[in-house]
C-alpha positions as a printed NumPy array, in Angstrom:
array([[ 89.454, 107.833, 107.937],
       [ 91.664, 107.114, 104.932],
       [ 90.183, 105.113, 102.092],
       [ 90.842, 104.287,  98.474],
       [ 88.094, 105.82 ,  96.345],
       [ 87.196, 104.992,  92.745],
       [ 86.461, 108.333,  91.064],
       [ 84.882, 106.541,  88.099],
       [ 85.398, 103.565,  85.798],
       [ 88.672, 103.198,  83.967],
       [ 92.371, 102.494,  84.426],
       [ 93.902, 101.978,  87.901],
       [ 94.611, 105.711,  88.093],
       [ 90.912, 106.326,  88.887],
       [ 91.733, 104.954,  92.365],
       [ 92.704, 107.768,  94.747],
       [ 93.528, 107.836,  98.443],
       [ 91.121, 110.228, 100.174],
       [ 89.948, 111.171, 103.635],
       [ 86.281, 110.212, 104.004],
       [ 83.7  , 109.951, 106.76 ],
       [ 84.311, 107.062, 109.148],
       [ 81.255, 104.743, 109.065],
       [ 78.963, 104.423, 112.084],
       [ 77.63 , 100.935, 112.852],
       [ 73.884, 100.341, 112.831],
       [ 72.303,  98.415, 115.745],
       [ 73.063,  95.02 , 114.146],
       [ 76.5  ,  95.957, 112.78 ],
       [ 80.093,  95.94 , 113.969],
       [ 82.731,  98.531, 113.136],
       [ 85.91 ,  96.77 , 112.045],
       [ 89.349,  98.337, 112.107],
       [ 90.684,  96.859, 108.89 ],
       [ 94.188,  95.458, 109.261],
       [ 94.424,  93.896, 105.798],
       [ 92.189,  93.719, 102.749],
       [ 92.246,  91.82 ,  99.483],
       [ 92.957,  93.249,  96.04 ],
       [ 91.658,  90.796,  93.465],
       [ 91.279,  90.211,  89.758],
       [ 87.531,  90.669,  90.251],
       [ 88.185,  94.071,  91.883],
       [ 90.278,  95.11 ,  88.892],
       [ 87.585,  93.984,  86.442],
       [ 84.844,  95.835,  88.313],
       [ 86.982,  98.97 ,  88.343],
       [ 86.881,  98.983,  84.529],
       [ 83.08 ,  98.748,  84.463],
       [ 83.325,  95.853,  82.017],
       [ 81.558,  93.782,  80.941],
       [ 78.958,  96.517,  80.716],
       [ 76.187,  94.193,  81.87 ],
       [ 77.805,  94.241,  85.327],
       [ 77.039,  97.967,  85.622],
       [ 73.376,  97.08 ,  86.117],
       [ 74.438,  95.838,  89.553],
       [ 77.359,  98.069,  90.539],
       [ 76.488, 101.425,  88.932],
       [ 75.763, 102.667,  85.423],
       [ 78.143, 105.626,  85.036],
       [ 80.312, 105.16 ,  88.125],
       [ 80.503, 102.713,  91.045],
       [ 77.611, 102.97 ,  93.502],
       [ 80.075, 102.019,  96.228],
       [ 83.076, 104.269,  95.722],
       [ 85.439, 102.342,  98.02 ],
       [ 86.535,  99.081,  96.334],
       [ 87.432,  95.752,  97.891],
       [ 85.396,  93.023,  99.557],
       [ 87.743,  90.698, 101.467],
       [ 88.958,  91.944, 104.853],
       [ 90.524,  90.988, 108.166],
       [ 90.678,  93.159, 111.235],
       [ 89.622,  93.882, 114.794],
       [ 86.159,  94.808, 116.068],
       [ 86.38 ,  98.363, 117.385],
       [ 82.725,  99.067, 118.099],
       [ 79.496,  97.062, 118.204],
       [ 75.907,  98.145, 117.61 ],
       [ 73.504,  97.892, 120.522],
       [ 71.858,  94.779, 119.07 ],
       [ 75.053,  92.832, 118.4  ],
       [ 75.513,  89.609, 120.36 ],
       [ 77.8  ,  87.556, 118.081],
       [ 80.917,  89.718, 118.488],
       [ 82.526,  91.995, 121.049],
       [ 85.138,  94.736, 120.989],
       [ 88.627,  93.392, 120.406],
       [ 87.561,  90.289, 118.477],
       [ 89.757,  89.372, 115.505],
       [ 87.464,  88.834, 112.538],
       [ 87.561,  88.271, 108.784],
       [ 85.094,  87.978, 105.987],
       [ 83.568,  89.457, 102.863],
       [ 81.406,  92.54 , 102.317],
       [ 80.011,  91.129,  99.003],
       [ 78.206,  93.929,  97.131],
       [ 78.835,  96.304, 100.031],
       [ 82.486,  96.582,  98.879],
       [ 84.383,  99.206, 100.999],
       [ 87.192,  97.006, 102.401],
       [ 90.055,  99.088, 100.953],
       [ 89.767, 101.507, 103.847],
       [ 90.843, 101.888, 107.462],
       [ 87.365, 101.002, 108.744],
       [ 84.233,  99.26 , 107.528],
       [ 80.891,  98.236, 108.967],
       [ 79.247,  94.867, 108.454],
       [ 76.18 ,  93.115, 109.865],
       [ 76.817,  90.498, 112.514],
       [ 74.734,  88.233, 110.265],
       [ 76.877,  88.975, 107.225],
       [ 79.82 ,  87.014, 105.867],
       [ 82.018,  87.426, 108.938],
       [ 83.696,  84.92 , 111.252],
       [ 86.029,  85.   , 114.217],
       [ 89.67 ,  84.346, 113.28 ],
       [ 91.484,  81.336, 114.735],
       [ 94.589,  82.262, 116.723],
       [ 96.951,  80.679, 114.188],
       [ 95.469,  82.525, 111.194],
       [ 97.227,  85.792, 110.404],
       [ 95.589,  88.884, 108.94 ],
       [ 97.245,  88.643, 105.518],
       [ 95.988,  85.101, 104.966],
       [ 92.534,  85.809, 106.347],
       [ 91.804,  88.822, 104.133],
       [ 91.941,  86.635, 101.033],
       [ 89.886,  83.667, 102.233],
       [ 86.758,  84.889, 100.513],
       [ 88.366,  85.386,  97.119],
       [ 90.344,  82.289,  96.218],
       [ 89.243,  79.801,  98.843],
       [ 85.54 ,  80.583,  99.15 ],
       [ 84.959,  81.082,  95.418],
       [ 86.769,  77.904,  94.378],
       [ 85.109,  75.901,  97.169],
       [ 81.707,  77.095,  95.963],
       [ 82.465,  76.113,  92.366],
       [ 83.952,  72.714,  93.147],
       [ 81.625,  71.639,  95.972],
       [ 78.312,  73.37 ,  95.332],
       [ 78.222,  73.747,  91.544],
       [ 80.388,  70.88 ,  90.266],
       [ 79.903,  68.526,  93.227],
       [ 83.32 ,  66.99 ,  92.603],
       [ 83.683,  63.358,  93.662],
       [ 86.767,  61.248,  94.416],
       [ 88.69 ,  60.006,  91.367],
       [ 87.063,  62.516,  89.019],
       [ 89.388,  64.469,  86.767],
       [ 89.564,  68.249,  87.176],
       [ 91.566,  70.595,  84.937],
       [ 92.28 ,  74.032,  86.393],
       [ 93.203,  76.841,  84.022],
       [ 94.977,  79.765,  85.683],
       [ 96.272,  77.388,  88.342],
       [ 98.861,  79.774,  89.804],
       [ 96.402,  82.594,  90.557],
       [ 94.349,  83.216,  93.687],
       [ 91.452,  80.989,  92.626],
       [ 93.728,  78.446,  90.98 ],
       [ 96.043,  77.87 ,  93.935],
       [ 92.971,  77.387,  96.122],
       [ 91.237,  75.132,  93.599],
       [ 94.206,  72.739,  93.381],
       [ 94.153,  72.186,  97.136],
       [ 90.373,  71.94 ,  97.418],
       [ 90.019,  69.539,  94.482],
       [ 92.734,  67.339,  95.98 ],
       [ 90.976,  67.509,  99.354],
       [ 87.868,  66.186,  97.581],
       [ 89.874,  63.302,  96.173],
       [ 90.026,  64.453,  92.556],
       [ 92.854,  63.98 ,  90.07 ],
       [ 94.101,  67.501,  89.307],
       [ 95.689,  68.816,  86.129],
       [ 97.004,  72.364,  86.513],
       [ 97.526,  74.775,  83.612],
       [100.031,  77.582,  84.187],
       [103.276,  79.031,  82.812],
       [106.502,  77.092,  83.176],
       [107.863,  79.402,  85.884],
       [104.988,  78.403,  88.205],
       [105.215,  74.63 ,  87.764],
       [107.004,  74.178,  91.082],
       [104.361,  76.178,  92.935],
       [101.354,  74.259,  91.617],
       [103.055,  70.893,  92.143],
       [103.807,  71.864,  95.751],
       [100.082,  72.51 ,  96.238],
       [ 99.149,  69.007,  95.067],
       [ 98.678,  69.098,  91.292],
       [ 99.013,  65.595,  89.828],
       [ 99.915,  66.864,  86.364],
       [100.954,  70.247,  85.005],
       [100.549,  71.713,  81.519],
       [102.691,  74.693,  80.532],
       [100.322,  76.712,  78.359],
       [103.294,  78.355,  76.635],
       [104.379,  74.942,  75.368],
       [101.069,  73.145,  74.831],
       [ 97.446,  74.084,  74.148],
       [ 95.494,  72.199,  76.81 ],
       [ 92.307,  72.351,  74.711],
       [ 94.019,  70.108,  72.122],
       [ 94.665,  67.319,  74.605],
       [ 93.453,  63.794,  73.884],
       [ 92.53 ,  63.383,  77.555],
       [ 89.039,  63.846,  78.934],
       [ 88.13 ,  65.794,  82.067],
       [ 84.972,  65.751,  84.152],
       [ 85.435,  69.44 ,  84.894],
       [ 87.368,  72.29 ,  83.349],
       [ 87.534,  75.096,  85.899],
       [ 88.702,  78.173,  84.006],
       [ 89.502,  80.515,  86.883],
       [ 90.645,  83.335,  84.588],
       [ 88.064,  83.048,  81.802],
       [ 90.724,  82.895,  79.099],
       [ 89.207,  79.914,  77.33 ],
       [ 85.587,  79.026,  76.515],
       [ 83.134,  76.157,  76.587],
       [ 83.438,  75.828,  72.803],
       [ 87.225,  75.51 ,  72.995],
       [ 87.065,  73.034,  75.866],
       [ 84.142,  70.942,  74.676],
       [ 86.318,  68.255,  73.085],
       [ 88.3  ,  67.625,  76.278],
       [ 85.193,  67.296,  78.457],
       [ 83.9  ,  63.841,  79.351],
       [ 80.445,  62.742,  78.211],
       [ 78.727,  64.722,  80.966],
       [ 81.583,  67.138,  81.593],
       [ 81.133,  70.702,  82.779],
       [ 83.003,  73.896,  81.894],
       [ 83.053,  76.267,  84.889],
       [ 84.129,  79.887,  85.058],
       [ 83.696,  82.732,  87.578],
       [ 84.444,  85.309,  84.857],
       [ 81.306,  86.895,  83.42 ],
       [ 81.19 ,  87.056,  79.638],
       [ 78.207,  87.497,  77.349],
       [ 79.425,  84.543,  75.262],
       [ 79.454,  82.336,  78.367],
       [ 75.884,  83.33 ,  79.197],
       [ 74.831,  82.304,  75.686],
       [ 76.673,  79.003,  76.071],
       [ 74.923,  78.382,  79.383],
       [ 71.517,  78.87 ,  77.771],
       [ 72.412,  76.663,  74.804],
       [ 73.872,  73.824,  76.886],
       [ 70.914,  73.887,  79.268],
       [ 68.691,  73.017,  76.293],
       [ 70.935,  70.791,  74.206],
       [ 73.545,  68.13 ,  74.934],
       [ 74.928,  66.608,  78.103],
       [ 78.045,  68.758,  78.398],
       [ 77.356,  71.995,  80.264],
       [ 78.76 ,  75.499,  80.703],
       [ 78.256,  77.189,  84.069],
       [ 78.932,  80.617,  85.553],
       [ 78.106,  82.016,  88.964],
       [ 78.973,  85.144,  90.913],
       [ 79.745,  83.536,  94.257],
       [ 79.217,  86.804,  96.113],
       [ 75.622,  86.964,  94.866],
       [ 74.637,  84.02 ,  97.05 ],
       [ 72.752,  84.668, 100.266],
       [ 74.995,  85.754, 103.117],
       [ 73.864,  82.856, 105.306],
       [ 74.992,  80.355, 102.678],
       [ 78.317,  82.133, 102.133],
       [ 78.983,  82.232, 105.86 ],
       [ 78.333,  78.485, 106.112],
       [ 80.627,  77.779, 103.158],
       [ 83.327,  80.001, 104.659],
       [ 83.045,  78.059, 107.911],
       [ 83.569,  74.807, 105.979],
       [ 86.602,  76.287, 104.229],
       [ 87.976,  77.318, 107.617],
       [ 87.584,  73.72 , 108.816],
       [ 89.745,  72.527, 105.892],
       [ 92.347,  75.122, 106.866],
       [ 92.269,  73.911, 110.484],
       [ 92.964,  70.38 , 109.231],
       [ 96.154,  71.694, 107.66 ],
       [ 94.893,  70.979, 104.13 ],
       [ 94.634,  74.543, 102.838],
       [ 97.104,  77.4  , 102.721],
       [ 96.931,  80.873, 101.231],
       [ 99.591,  81.795,  98.695],
       [100.589,  85.454,  99.153],
       [102.422,  87.13 ,  96.293],
       [102.754,  90.822,  97.188],
       [101.526,  93.274,  99.804],
       [100.811,  96.948,  99.123],
       [100.002,  99.793, 101.54 ],
       [ 96.579, 101.417, 101.343],
       [ 97.936, 104.422,  99.458],
       [ 99.134, 102.134,  96.649],
       [ 95.949, 100.255,  95.73 ],
       [ 96.228, 101.641,  92.182],
       [ 99.712, 100.14 ,  91.954],
       [ 98.309,  96.834,  93.204],
       [ 95.721,  96.891,  90.409],
       [ 98.452,  97.581,  87.844],
       [100.322,  94.545,  89.134],
       [ 97.219,  92.34 ,  89.041],
       [ 96.598,  93.329,  85.422],
       [100.209,  92.632,  84.455],
       [ 99.465,  88.915,  84.413],
       [102.438,  88.145,  86.672],
       [100.47 ,  87.628,  89.88 ],
       [100.9  ,  84.364,  91.75 ],
       [ 98.305,  83.642,  94.388],
       [ 96.951,  86.631,  96.294],
       [ 97.647,  90.348,  96.649],
       [ 97.144,  91.959, 100.055],
       [ 96.415,  95.585, 100.946],
       [ 97.902,  96.506, 104.335],
       [ 95.926,  99.222, 106.071],
       [ 97.463,  99.129, 109.551]])
């Protein structure tokens, strides 16, 4: 099969299209013909091998899993002899977590992994990105922050994959949402439900005289220290972007003060929990309260180009890799 392979850590050019062995499903696995896959900011960060602490989990000198990508949508082509949850021909989507390997024509995944059947009205491009923006932001806002109606949430990086999801999810939870983005994306974030918008090119949101119960920094461009003054008495700074400074802030705030800093790698949760959360996210979608913003689509042979685009800082919403 064709697959994008990371030949090492570094710039996007380390990603090469190669012909590799097609995976064979184990007794409890399904073989999925990948129709679309996600290319994410997290994928681009992991490709660089930075921060270096992450290499303890994904490979010291080069990626343990050479094929990048985690989000996928496709069709079940073969099932292991012990599989009962899916059958050949089923349309499915999900997340391979630390198994990576979605930027390829085929992948295998356990029937007990993060995989669900696709509703008829959900297309492959939307589905491939559910586990990046939607699932991650849902985990942060529901499980970690436990957002309640009328609370005030500020979302930094509001026009990205996580940000566009977070606006909709926070509004679904009844929160008052302030979105931070560039002026050219104001219309987009307002259309998704943002109550207020701050153009970061015109105003530093950390200098605001307003207080927020949560600052969800989806892109990790700020810090707990910078945001501390705009947090309410028991406010929380949240970020999915791993930084050594954030880890230190987490330790410090866990010991001192009521304002907290929190980080979590959503994909590190148990697969059973992630599958349940994904099912809840799918329910919100079925209610018509959640849509996936698609920016660009790239063919499998241009994953490196997709990574270049992601790192350009111009991405709005999600980037899709089309494999079929």
